[in-house]
C-alpha positions, 0 to 999 in steps of 0.5 A: 774066216768065219766063227765056225773055223775058229775051233779048227784053228784052235786045234791047229794051234794046240797041235803045233804046241801053241797056247790058244788065245783069242789074239792068236786065233784072230791073227792066224785067221787074219793071215790066212784070209789076207793076201801077203799082209804086212805086220801093220795091216795084220795088227789093225785087222786083229785089233778090229776083231779082239780089241787092243793088242800091242805091235810087239805081241803081234810080232811075237805071235807071228814069230811063233806061228812061223816057227810052227809052220802055220804061216810063212814069212817072205821078205822081197828085197826092198820090202818089209816082211809079209806073211801068208797062210799058204805053207808047205808047198814051196810056191814062189812069188811075183812082185810088182816093181812099181806098186809092190803087189805080190802074187803067188805062183806055183812051183817053177818046175818039178818037185820041191825044192823046184830048182836044182842048184848047179853046185850044192856045196855040200848042203842038203837043200830042202827049199828054193825061194824064187821071186819073179819081178816085173809089173803087175797088170795095172802098172803095165797098163799105166806104164804103156806098151813101151815099158812091157818087156817080152 
């Protein structure tokens, strides 16, 4: 993101009740400019922008941003937590079984929570999390046609 976006990001942080710091602004812009980033990648990119920031501070800021609804944390089974800036639309994800690439996919069918549970067991459902598993185009090509499932 460009420096011209920084005032808008600062306003979003304030609006969410969070203190505005250079690290938080850089972190939010990094997550929004990335593609399902892990904590180490986020920390590295934030350090490139603002200098030293501890990994613990990155975790704490990500927790605060997630709690405020400004970023979304996803945890595909077998993967470390990933963070993205696309929030509030209950979209889902595609995950490559081979390389771990993650891509967004819009809601499966209908309105959020996208899928209706066959038995809600008395829960008031407000979100559904769907992960589609398979091979990304690069891994499908590398695996050959015998590994493509129709």
